Every structure is written in C-alpha cells, then in structure tokens.
N, C-alpha and C positions, 0 to 999 in steps of 0.2 A: 625823338629817343634818348633817352640821357646816356649819355657814354660810360661804359664801363670804369667801375671805383668812382664815379662821382657822386656825391654826397645830395640827398634831398636839400630841400628847402628849410632854415633852421625856423622855427615858430619864434614867430614876433614877442611871446612874453614865457617867461616860466616861472614856475612857484616855488618860492623859500619860504624856511620855516623860522619865527623868532622864536630860538629856544628860552629866551627868558618867561614867555607864555606858555608855551607847549605843557603838556603834564602828560601826555603819553598815551592818553585815550582812545587811540589808534582807530578814531573816526577815520581820517585821511587815508590812514595806512589801507583798509579795507574796501575803499569806493576806486583807488587808484586802478585803472584800467591795464596801466603799461609797468607795473611792480619799480616803480622810481623814489618809493618810499618805505623806509625800512626804521626798524627799532635799534638804537643804539644804546650804552649803559648812559646814565646821567651823573657821573661820579663826582660833580663838583656842583650838581644840584642837592642841597641836603633834603629837600623835599620830597624827590621825584626819586623812584627806582630805575627808570628809563626812558627816553623822549623819542620822538619821532623826527627822522631825518629825510630830506630831498634829494635826490641825484640831481644836479640838473642837466646831467649830459645825456639823461635817460628822460627830462620830462618833455613832453611834447606841447606844452602848452593847452591841454584839453580842458583845465578849470574845474575838473570835477572837483576837486577836492579843497576848491575853493569857496565855489557858491551854489544854491539851489535854484532853478528858475522856475519864479512864480507868475502868475498873473496880476501882481500888486504893480503901482506904478513905480514901485522902489524892486528894481530887478534882482537885487542882490538884498532882501529881506532877510531871506532865509541863510543861513550858512552854515556849510559842512562842516567846519570847525567850531566847537562850541565855545573855545577860548581865543578866538580872534588872532591864531597864531601865524597863518599865513596869511602871504600877501605877493601878489603880481607885481615883478619887474620885466621893464623891456631884457629881450636876452642881451642887447649888446652893452649894456649896464651891469651887467653880473662882476665883473671886473671891479669897479668903480663901487657898487653896493658892498663887496666886500672890504674895500679900502676904507671908505666910509665908516664903518663898524670897526676898524683899527686892525686890520686882518682877520683871519677866520674864526667864528666865534668860539667861545669857552669849552662851549661841547661839542666841538666839531669830530670828528672820527680821525683817527690815527694820518691817515695817510691826506684826509683834507679832499678827496676826489669830489666830494659832495656839494664845494663850495669853490671848483675852480671852473673856468670859464667854459660853457656850453661849446666855443666855436674849437677847441681843442683837438676834440676827437668823437666822431660817431658813428662808429664801426660798424653798429646793428642798427639805425636808424632807417626807414620808420621799424617800430616795433612790431615784432612778429604776432602779438595779442591783438585780437580785433577792437578796434575804437568803438564800434557800436555797445561793448559793454558799458563806457562810461554813460553813451547815452539811455541805456536802458533805467543804469542806476537813477542818474539825475532825473529821469521821469518818473522813476517810484519814489523817490524823494519829493518831487512836484506834488504829488499826490496826498504827501500828507504822513508818510512811511518814513521810517528809517533802515538801515539794512543790521545786519546781526549783532552791529557792536552798540544798539540802542534799542530803544523801546518803541511801540504803537506810539506816535504824536498823538492820533485820534482817542486814544486810550489811557488819559493820562495816568502815572503812580504818583505818589504821596508819601512823602518824610513828613511823620510826626516830630517836631523840634520840643521836647519833654519841658528843658529850662534852660536858661544860659547866663553865663558870666559876663556878658558884654552887651551893647546897647540894642543891639537889631541881627537882624539876619542878613543883612544885606550880601554876605558873601555868599552863604548857602544860596540864596536863591537865584544870586548871579550866574554861579557854576551849574545848578541844577535847574533851573526852570528852562532854559532851551532847551536841553534834553528832555523834556516834556513830563518834568518830577516837579508836581506842586509841594509847596513847602507850608506846613502848618503847623501854627506854635499855638501850645496848651497856655491858656489863663493863667493855670495853676498847676502844681506840678501833684497835689493829691493823686490817690490811687481812683479816688471815684472818677476824677476829670479825666486822667489819662484812658482810663478802662473806656469811657465812651466815645471818645476822640480816636481811639486804638482803632475803632472797626473800619474798615475799608482802607485802611493805611498800607504799603509795603515795605516801609522802613521806618526803624523809630532810632532817633538820636537825643541822646541824655546825657545832662552835666551832672547834676547832683541830684534830680531825682530818683524815686526807686522805680526800676521796671520790674514789677512784681510777677510772679505765676498767672495772678489774676490780668494784668495788663497784657500780657502776653497770649493768655489763653483769650482774649477779647480781640484779638487781631488775626483771622483765621486766616489773610492772607500774606501773613508777616515773612518777609525774608533776608531780613539784616536787622540786628541790633547793636550799634553803634556807640561808643561811650567816647564822649568827648573829652577826653582827658584820659588819666595812665590806671588808677584804679576802678576795680570792677567790682566792688564789695555792694552797689546798688542796684546789680542785675542780678535776676535768677538764671544764671547758666545753665543748672540742671534741667530746668522747665525748656529753656530754649534749645538745649543741645536733642533735648528726647523729640521734639518737634522738628527736627531737621534745620532749625534757624542759625548761623553764624554768629559770634560774636566778638566782634571787631575794638580795638583801643588802639590810642596813639601813644607808647611808652617812650619815645623819645625825643619829643617836641618842644619840654621845656626844660632839659635835665639840667643846663646851664643856668637858668633862671633860679629852681629851686637848690644848687650848689650854692650861688653866691649869696640866697635868702637865709640859707643856714649859717655862712660865715657871716653875715652880717649881722644877726642876731648876735653870732657868737659874740662879735665886735663891741655892739651896743652893751652886751653883760659885762665882758670885760673890762673895758675902757667906762660903765656905766652910765654912758651914752644917756639912753633912755631917761635912767634917773638924773641927771645932770639936767634932763629940755624939761622934765614934768617940773622939776624945782623952781629954776631960772625963770619958766613961764610964768609961775605963781609968785613972782618976785622977790624970791628966795635966792641970792645970788650969794651961797655957801661952799666952800671947796670941800670941808671938812665933812658934810652930811652923812654921805653915805662911808662904806668901807671903799678904800683908796684905791683907784683903778689897777689892775693887773697888766705886767708887763706879760707878752704873749709866748714869747720866748724859750725853749724848756718847758711849758706846759703840754697838757698831754689831751687831745682829742680821741675819744672813744665811739667808732662808727657801729653803733649796732644794726646790720645790713650793709650788702658792700654791692648792691645792684648797679645800674647807671649813673645816679645820684650821687651814692657815695664813694664812686670810684675817680667820680669829677671833682669832689671834693677833696680829698684827701691829697691831690697834689697843690691845690691852692692854699689849701692849710700849712701844709710841709713850708712853701714859698715865706709864709708869716712866722715859722720858726718852732711851730707844732709839732708835737711827736704823735704821730697816729698810730692807733691800737685800733683792732675792730674785731668784732662778733658775729658768725653767720652759724645755723645750723651744718653748713658741710665743711666749716673751717678750712674754705679755699680763699685764698689770698687774690684774685684773680689778676695775679704779677704785679701787683703793688708792692711785694716786697715789707709789710708791716706786720707787726706780730701779730697774730690768730688765738684770742682770747677766750676762757668760759664767761661765758654774762657775767658770773660772779667777780671774775679776775678781772675783768675789763672797767664794771663799776667802783670796786676798790681802789683803782688803778687812775682811772681818766679826773681830769680837771673839769672835763666839757663833754655831757654825753648826747650825741646827736642821733634820731633815729630815723631809719632809712628802709621800712618794713611795708608790705603790704596790710590790710587788716583781712584775718582772716579767724576762723574758728580759732585756730593754736595763737593766735598773735591778740587777740583782744584783751585788753586788761593787761598785757604784758608786765608792764610797770602799777604795782602795788603799792603797799607798805611796805613789805619785804625788800622788795628792791630799792625802794630808798632808802630803807634801813642800811644797804649793801655801800651807799652811794659819800662820799666824801661830805664833810658839813661843807666846803667850801666850793664844791660841784655844782656846775650850772646843767641843766638839763634844755633840749633844743629838740622840739618836735615840729618837723616841716613835711610828717609824710602821712599818717590819720589820725584822728581825734581818739577814735578805739583802741588805741593801743596805750592809752593812757587813763587810768582810774582818777578822774579830776577831784572827786574829794578825798582818796586816799593822797591824792598831792598836796591838798589844801591842807591835811593833817599834818605831812611831813615838812611843810612849812612851819607850817606852827611850832611844831618839835624842835626845827632848825637842824632837821638832818638832810639839808642841801640849803646851798646859798640863794638859789632860784631858780627860775623856768621861765624859757622862750616858746611862746607856743604862738602855730600859724592855723592850727588845726584844732575842731574840737567835736566834743560828742555832747548833744548832736550840735547842728549847724542848722543857722545860725544858734550861737549861746546865749542863753541866760545871763545877763552882763550885769545882772545885779547880783548875781552870786559872789561870795564873799572872796573867792579866789581869783575873780578877775580885778578886785578892788585891790587887791595888795601891789604895794610897789615894788617887788620883788619880783613881778610877775611881765613879763613885756609881752605886749599882744598885739598883732597884725592879724588881719580880717582874710583869711588864708589864700593869701594873694602872692604868694612865692611863686606860682606858676605863671606870674602875669610878667608880658613885656609883648610891645605891638608886634613883634617878627613872632614870638611864640605863639601868640593867639592869630595872626593872621597862617602860620602853619599848622596849627591844629585845626582849625575851620575848613582849609581845602583840604586836607589831608582825610576829614570826616566825609566830606562832601564827594571827595572821589572815590572814597570805600562804597559809599552808598550807590553811586553810579555803575561802578563794577558790579556790584551783585545783582541789579537788578535790569544791568547790560547781559546778565549770565556769564560773567569773568569772574576769578578769584580777587575779592580784595587781600589787602595787606593787614596783616597783623591779627589772623584770626585766631583765636586763644583757644577755641573748642573745636579742634579737627574733628573731636568725634561726631559729629553734628551729620557729615556727610554719609554716615553708615546707619544712622539712626533712623531713617524712614525710609 
C-alpha cells in the first residue's frame, strides 16, 4: 500500500505537439480521455486562429492521441492526428526536448507550464476520468470510424476542385485524404463539365471557374463552396445561400504580394523599365526613345478602394516619397490619415491611379471613357484587382486620344485575354498574367486554409471567413 502523499509511477512516455505542424483541427483534443489537451491562440502563426497544446504534467502516456491500433503489419499505419503534429518522447527527456528546440516553442502559453517537466508536480495523478474511455475510442477508430470531429471513413466525402493556378493538388490531397475526403479534379472548367462532376460531391473549391446556379443545383449533397482566392464574382452566392450552403474565401492570404505587385508596376511605368526592357531586347539601345523617366518623390498615388491591399500599399508608397490620396464610397481613411476625395477629384489630381475594388454590379466598368477624360494626360492606370472594373475598348480609345500616359494591367475581362487585341500590343500598356497574388508562401497558405475550411465544414464545425452568414437560416 502506498504511503500517504506518495505519487504514482510516471508514464514512460508523454505526447508533445509540434506547433509548426498543428492546424488546430481538434482531432486529438476530442479523443483525449484525461483532458490534457487544450486550444490556445496562435497569435504568431499567420495561417491559424488557434492550435492544440498538451499539458505534459497531466499526460498519462495513453497514446490515444497518437495512433490507431490496426491489424496491419504496421501498428501505426493510421494516426489520430492527420497533420503528423504529435510525437512521443520519454518522460525523462522532456527538459532536454525543450532545450533542444531553443526553449519553449513560439506558440507556448503565457505560463509555459505545458512544456515544463512532468517530474515537477503531479497533484491529481492518476486522473479521475476513466482510462477505459480512451480504449473505447481507439477501438471505435480501429473499426474504421472517426469521432465527432470527422467523418465516417467508410463513407468517403468528395471535394471537387474546379480549376487551379498551380501545378498539382498535392497539398489538398495530403491534408484532406487522411480525413477520408476524396479530391476530384475537373478536366475543364466549363459549366457542363462541372455540373456532371458536381453530382455526389459535398464540397467545391474553385479558383477562377464559375460556380453557377446550375453547378450548385447539380450537387444535392453540397455543403460548402470555397473560393481559392479573394474575389467572389465567379460564385452564385444567392443560390448557395438559398440552399443553406456557406461560401468561404481567403481574403488576406496575398495582401502583401498584390500590394508589392502594384508598386512594382508603378515603378516599371514611372521609370520606363518595361519600355526600356522591350526595346533593349530588340537591339535598340537608345535612352531617348520614350518620355524621360520620372522622379517618384512628390508625385501622387490615388487609391480607388482602401481595403486590406490598399492599406498595405499606402505606407510602402509613402516610403518612396509619394503622396497618397484615396477614394471609397464611405470616405473612411481606415486610420491612414490620407486625404479622402471624390472619384473625379482623385482622377484630376493623381499621377498614378491604382484600383483595389471587388467586381460587383456597381463597380463593373467603373472606368470608361468619361473617367479617362478626367485623368491627367501624364497619369497611369494600374489594375491588380479585377479586369471587369475597366472597359478595355474604352481604355484603348483613351490611349489613342492620349487622355492618359499608359496602363499597367494584371487582370483582364475575360481571362485569359485575347492578346491579339490592339490594346495589348500598345507599348504603353504593361501586362502581367494575373500574377500579383503569387508567391510560394501565399499559395501554400491559401491552399492549406481552403483545405481546412472544407475539412471543418464536413466535420460539422464552422469554417473561417463565411461570406454569406444568412445561409444558416435559409433552410
């Protein structure tokens, strides 16, 4: 009989979570029979809102959160954590483990107790909860099921990816298939193809392909439409809402990239970089060919729209000596302290006009001939937002009439554009192929977050960034 006040034998191993891999999916949190796992804010992880954390002082080494027993030759073939974020380490090695990682991980809680040695104190060990609960959960999982955080693995759910701007779907498959979600890719993005493939899918993720009313109605089991990007003009949101289907996007994954791209186009225009590049590559080494490059300091940048990207661009432009003015329907300067002007006032004053608006019925062809007539003849138009904001035929006419100096376009209407059109052959028009959002970091973040939105919805949790909250009361 143990003496009063003595402690039980410590487990040989305890579980720890690698915060770099954890996505906060709660798979481990819901199966833990001793409540040693909790959710904490992921303030330093840009992709995540929260992540899981194990209190090693409570962990009993039951391994419920680590692996699922199977009859396979590999007893750890199926893992509870789909992100491989949990590992077992010897109890006596906890202190060394923390030291080897340079101290408490960047995402540890304020007290740091979750990463202290389990030898410090075990006032309530063994836990009062019945350890048999863990055995039951492991048995249920071994039969091919998951708990409330997931899906029946024997009844696979399906995600249809309509199109993508990257080489493969390895990230999406790697994150979703371990959760029992099959990834299907459309060979083409036309409506007929998508309608055919949408039958029997529970989720749709789209890049630029149109998710129309017909596509949505062709998927009676559809539970989420996730936009792999920011803009939502290619999704029939009213139809999705009426059918009780949430629509999500990722509005902040590429803010810095698009702002940097707009600034890069501005520099290419102001310093005639694109013009000199083309002429020099053609063998014309002539400094005096274009109008002389401009000094940026003292020039005025006019931002039409002041969302995340416009707000990111403003201080970068100011750092180069540009004056920044802006126009929004609300007149709110978002704390930037820049003059807020009417659109005609901005067009008459700005040397560079940069568009940062969504494409809606109200903003479609916002820039037509009357707007170009209000611009300064030395001004440049920069569009990294949506092609539908600019009437391309009117822009060509305006350039022919020399109503403005040139245009920098990363987006078009339609996409891809017909590059045989005379507008795109004009040397005063700088073109990039809708590339402003691209960086390795932004694409990884985008794809991971879309996968998590799909997984959350199909698991019965609320995904992030629902743009149509009325879906919940529509059916």
